[in-house]
N, C-alpha and C positions, 0 to 999 in steps of 0.2 A: 330384819328374821329371815332365815331358811324356811322358803316352805317346805322342803322336801321334807324337811322333820315329821310335818302334818300327814304325808301321805308315807312316812314311815311306822309313825304312829298307828295309821291305819290298819295297814300292815297288822301289827303286832296284836291289835284288837282281833281282826280276823282269827291269826292262830290262837287267840284264847278262847273265842269264839267256838272255835274246832277242839280246843282240848274241853273247854264245858258240857259240849257233844260227846265227845269221847268218854267221860266220866260216868255221865248219865247211861250212855247206853251198856258199858260194862257193868252199870250197878244190877243191870236187868236179870232175870234167870234164865238160864239157856235150856232148861228143859230135860226132860228124862234122859238117862244113860245114852239111849237110841240114839235120840234129837243130838246130843251132844257126837255120837260117835261120828254120825253123817258130819255133822259140822267139821270135826277132827280131820277127816279124810277131806273135805274140799279144801281147807286151810292149806293143807300139809301137800295138795298136788298145784294150787294156785304159786305158794311161794316158791317151790321147786322150781315151775317152770319161770315165774319172775326171774327169779335167780339164778337160771341158765341163760336167758335171755340179754340178763345184763351184762353178763360173762361177755357175748357176744357183742353186745353193745361197746363195754371196756375198750373193745381192741379197735374200734371203730372212731372210739373216743380220743383215744391215744393218738392215732394217727393222724386223726384231723390236726390236731393239739401241735403238733408236730409240725405240719404242712405250714399251718398259720402262720407259726413263730419263724417259719424261715420265709415269708413273701414280703415283708415290707418292713419298714424302720420301727412300725408300730406292732409287730409281729408278737413279740411276748406279750404286749397287752391284750392284743387281741387273742390271744392263745388262751389267756388267763380267761376274759370272758366268754369265751366259747367253753371253755371246761366247766368254768361257774353255771352257766347256762345249762349246762347237758345236765349237773348233778342236780340245780334246783328241780329241775322235771322229773329227773328218777328218782329223787326225795318226795316230791306230790304227790305222783302218782302211787308209791308204794305207802304212802300214809293212807292215802284213801281207801286201796285195796284192803290194807292191815286191818282197818275197821270195819268194812264192808263183810270180809270172811268172818269176823267175829261177831257181825247182827244180825247172820241169816238165823239163826236157833234161838237166838232171844226174840227175835220179832215173832218167829213160829209160836213162842211161850204165851208171849205179848198178847199174840192173836187168840189164844184161847181164852185170854182174862175180856179182852172187847176188840173190838175192831177199831176202835179210836187208841187204843192204847199198841196196837199194834203199828196204824200208823205214825205215831209220833215216835217210836223207835229206829222205826225204817228211815223215816225224812230227814231224821236226827242223824243218824247214821251216813246219809247222803252228803248231809250237809257239813261231813267234815271232810267230804271231798274240792266240796265247793270253797268251803273255807280256806281250806288249806293252800288248793289252787292260788286263789285272788292273795292271799297272804304273802306266800312264799315268794309271787312273782313282784311284786309293790316292794319288797323288801329287797328281794336281790338287786333290783334295779338302783335302790334306793342305795345299796351298798354300793355298786357300780358308781355310782355319780360320785359319793363320798372318795372312792378311792383314786378315781379317777379324772373326774372336771376340777378344771381349775380356769374362771371366767376368763382369761387372756387365751386359752388357749381350744381350738376349737376341733381339736383333733378327735375328743371325747367324742363328737360325734360320729367318728368312723370305728370306733370302737365298740359301742355297743351293741351295733347289729353282729357282732358274733353273740354275743347272752342269746338273739331270736335264733340263729344258728343252731346254736348247741341246744335251744328245748327244739326245735323241729327235726333234727337229726333223731334226738329218740323219740320224739312222738311218733314220726313215719315210723321205725321199727317196732313201736309196739303197738300200734294202730296196724299194721299189717302184719306182725308177728302176732298177737293176740287174737285178728279178726279172724286170719284162717284156723286157727286151734278153735275158737268158740262156736263157727258154722261147722265147721265139719263134725264136732262133736253133737251139735242139736240135731246137724242135718243127719249123719247116720243113725242116730239112736232114734231118729222119725220113721226115719224110710223102713229100720226094720221092725220096730217098736209096735208102731203105728198101723202102718200099710201090713206089713208082712204077718207080724206077730197076734193084731189088732189087741194089743194091751194099751193101756192109757197111759198118757203121758207123765213121766217122771214114777214110772213103775220099776221098783227096787230088781226085778227081776232083770231089767234091761242092763247088761253089762255099760254101753256106754251113757247112763246117766249121772256118775258122779262127774265125768268128764265136762258134759253138757254145763253144770253146775260151775267147776273151774273155770268153765271158760266163758261165763258171763262177767267173771271177777275179773279175768285176767285180759278183755277185750273192752266190756261195757264200761268197766269202771277204771282200772288204772287206761285201760288204750283212750278213751275219753278224754281223762283228768290230761293225758298229756297234747291231748290234742289241742284240747281248749285253754290250756296253760301257753302254748306258744302261739297262740293267739290273739291272748289276751297282751302276752306282752310284746309283742309285733306290732302290734296297734302303736301302744304306746311307743314303741319305736323310731318307727315311722313317722309319727306325728314330729318327735323329736326331731328327727335326721331334717325332715321338712321348716325347720323354726326361721331360716333364713327369706321363706315365702309369706314368712307374718309378721312382717315389719308395721304395715299397714293397722294393726290393731294392738299393739301394745308400743307404752312410752318408749322415745327415742331412747336407740341406747342402753333398753332394757331387753333387750332378745332372751335374756337366759328364763325372764318368765315364760316366754315358750314353751321352755325346755320343761319348766314345772306347769304348765294350764294340766296339760293330761295328766300328770301324777294326781293334779288337785280333782279332776272330775273322777278318776279312778278312788281313788280316797272316799270321796262323796258316795260312788257304787256301794262300795265297802260297806260301810256305816249304813244304806237305804238296806243294802241284803241285809244283815243281821237284824236289824227290824220288821223287817219281811217275813224270815226266818220266824221270829219270834209270835209273828201272828197265824201261822199255820197251826190251824187245831180243825176236831172237828166231835161233832157229839158223836152221840151212839148209834144213830141211824145210818145202816147200813147200804143205801142208796149209793151208786157211784156219781151220782150228781151234787151229792155234800162232798164228797173226798176232792172231785176235783173242783168245785168250788171252793175246798178249803186252801190247795196249791194255789188257785190261781189267784187269793186274797193277797197271797204272802208276794206272785211275782207282780201282779199288778200295783199294790204298795209301794214297793221298791223302785218299779220302773217309776211312779209318783216322785218317789223322793228325792231320785237321781235327778231328776228334772229340776228339781227345787234347787238342790245341794249344786249341780252345774248352775245353774244360774247365779246363784250367788259367789262360785268360785269364777265367771266370768267377768259378773258385775268389779269383782275387787283387784282384778289382777290384768283383764284387756282395758285398752283404749273403747271399744263399744264392744256392740252384744253379737257383732255379727259372726264369732266362735261358737255363740251358745246355740245361736239357731241350727249350724251347722252336727253340732253334738245333739239337738232336738232333734234334725232328721234321721238319726242313725239309731236311735233310741226307737222312734216311731216304729221304724223301717224292722228294727227287729223283734217287737212285739207282733206286726200284722202279718211279717214272715211263720213267726210261732202258730199265730192263729190259722193260716193258710192250711200252713201243713197239717195243722191238728185237722182241717175239713176234707181234707184229701185222703187223709188214712184212719181216722177214727168212725168206728162201725156207728155211730149216732148221726151220721149225715150220709146223704145219698150214693158220692160213686163207692164207697166201702162196701155198702149193701148192694150196690150193684152189681160188684165182684160176685161175691153170694151171693144172687139171682145166679147170674154163668156158668156159677160150678153147675148147674145143677142140669148144664147141657157138655159137659165132662173139663178133665183136664186142659184139655186146649182153650176150651171157651174162656177157660180160668186166666190162664196165661195173658190170653189175650186180652183180654179186660183188665189187667191189673197192669198190663206193659201200657194201656193207651192211658192207664188212669195217671200213671208216673211221668209220661211227655207231656201231658194238658196241664200237669200240677205245676211246671216248671211258671206259667206266667205270672204269675201273681208274684213268688222271689224276685225275677227279673226286674219286675217292673216296679219292687218297693225298693229293689237295690239301685235302679238307674235314680226313679226319683230322688234319694238320697244321695248319689251323686252328684245331680244336675244342681240340687239345694245346698248341700254345703259347697260345694266348685263355683256357686253365685256368690255366697257369703262369707266365705274363705278362701277361696281358691285350692291350691293341693293342701294347703294345710288342714282347711276344711274339712276334703275327701278324709285327711287322714283321722282328725278327728272325730269324723260321723265315726269309725269303726271304732271309736274308744268308747262313744257315743251307745254304741249295738252290744258294747261287752260290758258296760257298765255295770249291771245286773247278772254276771256271770256267778257271784256270789253263789243269790239262790236259784238261779237259773239251773249250775251244773247240780246242786243239791236236792231238785223234781226230777233230773235226770240219773243221778247216781244212784235215789231211793230205788229206782226200778229193778235192778238185776240182785237187790238186796231182798226185795219183797217176791221174785220169782223164784230165788234161791229160799226161801221161807215156807214157798208151797209144796218144795221137791221134799225136803225135811216133812211136812206135814204128811204127805203120801206116803214117801218111804217107812216114815214110823205109825203109821197104820192108825192117827189118830181120826178123833170122830169127822163125819163129813162136813158137819156146821162148820170146824175149824178150819178146813179146806175151804170152804165157800167164803170164807172171810181172806183168807189168804188170796183164793182167784179171783176177790174183787180189790187187793191191794196192789196184784200182778195188771190186774186189766187198768189199773188205773196208770201202772208203770209202764206198760205199752204205749198210751195216749201221751204222757208226760216225754218216754224215751222217743218217739216219733218228733213229739214239738222239738224236742233239743236238738237233732239232728237236724229238723230246717232249720231250730237258730246258730246250728255250727257251720252250714254248710252258706247262711248269708253272710255273717261273720269274716268265715275265711274269704266269700268272693270280695265283698270290702275291703278287708288288709291284705290281699292279693294285689289290690288293687292300688291301695295308697302305700305298699311296698314298690311298686310298677311305676309311680311317679317319683319314689325315693331313687331309684336307680336311674331314671332318666336326670336327675339334676347332679347326682354323682356322678355320674359318666360325660354330664355337663351337653347333653343331648337338647337341652332344656336350658337359657341361662337367667336367672334371679338378677334382676335390675336393683340397686341400689336402694330403690322407694318399694320394693319388693313384688310387682309386678315381673311376670313368668315373659320370656321371649323366648320363641322356638327357633330351634338354631336347622341347621342344614336340613332344608326345605326338600334339598333333592334326593337325599339321602335317607329320610323317615319318613319320604313319601312311599303309601301301600302299593304302588306301583312301581316301585325299584325292586332289583331282583332281589338282593339281600332280605329287605323285609315278607318278600312275599315269601324266599326259602324258608326264612324263621318263622313266619305265623303259619306255614304246612306244616314245619315240624311239630309247632305248639300245637296246635289240632290234632295231631297225630298221636302225641304221646299220653295223653289220658287214656285213651283206647287203648290203646300197646299196654298200660300198666293195669285198668281191668284186666284185659286177656288175662295176664298172667296170675294177678290174683286170684280171680275166678277160677281160674286153671289147678293153681295149686287149693281150693279148698275143694275143688272135686276129688283131685287125687287123695287130701287126705282122707275124705269124706269113703271113697272105696276101700281105702284099707280099714277104718273101722268098721265100713257094714261086712265086711270080709269075718274081721275079729268076732265082731257080734254071734255075725250068722254060726258061727263057730263054735261059741260057747254055746249057743242055745243047742247044736248039736251034739257035741261032743260033753257036756256038764251034766249028767243024772241030774232029776230033779229041780232044775230051774224053773220050769212051769208051774210046778205044783206047790213051788214056796222051800221044797227041802233042801237044794240044792242054790250054792251062792257064787252069783256070777265072779270073775277076777276083775273089779274094778279096777285095778291100777293098771292092767295092762294097755286099758284103752286112756287111760290120762297117758302113760310114757309111750304111746304110740303119737297122741296129738303133741305131745310136747316135741317130739323129736321131729316131725314131719312140719312143724309149724316155725319150726327155728331152722331149718334145711330152708323152706321154700321161699322163706322174709326176704331172705338177703338180696338176691337179684332185685325185685321191684325197686328196693332202699337205693340197693346203688346203681340204679338206672335212674330214680329222679335227681339223685345228688350229681353224676356223672354228666349228663346230655346236656343241661344247661351253661356248663363250663365250655364243654366240646362244641357247642353251637357260640358261643363268645370266640373262643378261640380260633378256629376255623373258618367262623363265617364274620366274626368280626363283632360291635358291639351294637350297632343298629340292628342286625340280624338278632343279635340277644333280645331287643326291644322287641320286635315283632314275635318272635317265640314266648317268649312273657303275655303280649295281647291272646295269643292265639290259646296256649296252655291253660291260663284262666276262664276265659269265652267256654271252650269244650269240656273242661273239667268241671266249670258249674254247671251247664247243663245234665253230662253224667250221671255228676254226685247227687244232684236234685229228683232227677229221673230214679236212679236205682234205690235213694233212700227211700222215696213217696210210692212208688211201686211194691219193693220189698214190705214196707208195714203196711200198705193196702189189702197185698195177701196175706199179711200175716192177724189182722183185725177181720177178713172176710171168715176165715176160717173161725177164729170167736165167735164173730155173731152164731155161725152156724152150728156151733158146739152149746150156745146157748138154747138150742131146739127149734130154729129157723131151718127150710129146707131139709127136714129129717133129721136132724140134729146129728148127734156123733154113730159114727156108722154107717152114715147113709152114703148113697154114691157121691151125693153132693160133698160129703165132707171131706171123703176120697181125692174129692178133685181137689180138696181148698185144701190138703195137705201137701199135696205135689205140688199146687204154687206157692204157697209159705215154705217149703223146702227148695224152690228155684230163687224165692227173693230170699232167704235170711243169706246167703252169701251178699247179695248183691246191698241190702242196705246193714249189714254190720261189718261187712268186709272191705268190697272195693268203694263203696261210694263214701263210706267214713275217710276211709284213708284219703281218695282224692283233696279232701279236704286242706291235709296236710301240704300232699304233693303239690299243690299251688302256691302254698305259703313259702314252701322249703326251697321252692326252684329260686321266689321271685327273693328272698333274703340273701339267698346266695350267688346272688348276683348283684345283690347290694353287697356284699361281705368283699367278693372280690374286684367290686367297681375302681380302686386303686390301680388294680394293677392291670386290668382293660381298658382303661380310660383312654389310653393313645393308642389302641391297638385297632388295626382295620383288619386283622384277619389273615389266613393265609390266600384266597381266594380273590 
């Protein structure tokens, strides 16, 4: 029996569940004419942005497809694999965002009935994104397997990394472009609306409010979906690429099973995620603890079931349980990273409340406290990833490190559902505000939104942790592919080129320093892009307040479309340089300095990128929730000096947590998978210097 059919069936089940969630959401009431009008404006802006972004992406995809087709005897197969990966990533992101922009008004209308119904609609909308990503990912890999696999032809292992390259390229453009858009609109709206005009968040008098809602969808739904899609497929690809290291764990002559085990673990995670998603429900008690408990019930149940299914898969396919302990180490590390992120970013705990207290001393104290919190928060994720790495390597060598990444991402179906739910809930609260619905309805959507902030922060921690482990697995795959290390017939690993690979050799040090530097430059470019676009939005909103009569008293209507157009044009223009840099630099390092320097480059970029990504994501999340804690009535509440200081901190943190930080996840994986894809070209290349 070809076990790949089981994985294919699991992928189909994921898409079937996504379709069920779509049908459920689409049957719900959209609310009043005003609610439908606002939702329609959000939908129009989001689709227009994505269409424009995909036009630029199409140029990139065509150029790279042609290059891949020309580089080797496997060129056309690699080109097809790359193109297929790009199309799958674009399709998954587009599908998830399409339902998100059709769910916001429905969630607002559902919250009018009850909090439970609001959670049900918004969570199932998020589940569409989660299940579509894992379904398309597994089905795409299965199709490539059936199309190119031949049990006597190991060249399949050289073809499939291009699938991950296609997914990574799309993800980086989506994350950077969507991140610039969403944070420029959000920050611009806050600075003029909250700080200068003293009007509430999502106030219809603010011309940037629709652009802010659009940004939630293009950045936090489509962008996050593309990000985790590439993590998911690349963790599987890295494990497949390291199949030669798996000899001790599988029957002699049956190494093909080493290719199939990661797909079986992923299939078990899909089934577990579906069961977990069905367990998410809450009563009519509106407390935040009840909402959070409902989501955690689903995610923890999925993790436990995945551990059980993975055990059965390893027990059935492998000669011993060593690969299972590697899977389990990744699964546990993923859960713990999510919990540590929640501790450092939720206002239920001391670190974020401390930032709120610091806000009473002004914006400077708020920013210092928040950034310090982001830096200290790197401790648990680093230790958890190191522990997972050591445990996995101890039991199953390089193969174990790679399959630990699959363990961490195996519950992605429900984990991403809890993340993508957040922007839907956020949009629904804005629609309630702009539609002038009763305050109790806004209280319900605010409860959903607050939960979404917690799950989003946890999701970012999970995404960063999985990115680090996946990038490490791809680095190991690169080392094997360019024969820096040699795999013996018994699966043992021998380190070759001891002198060249020494961290004291000049090429390694040069590559290491360039790798450490690049994530910092990348963050500078993306933050600068957000700052420039924010300036354009601030000027436009100020102009409309100044020149359009009657905005403040409600008799005049802001020109929302102007802000949407400004964000779209600026974000698409400014996303190109950071994205191209991430693609070009590793190739230049490999060409100029050689394959050993490129290994050092990858080590440096993974380490510094992982650190910066955690720091920025957690600092930004804690600044956001520190503001929300004050808005709940602490330290003077809304309008107080502490609140104004917290708003400034939040505007600083927004581009860090939603643009630069998440984009680094993709950057470190993209550079590693590019190195793996081009390994056959540079294997015998020692560089120009």
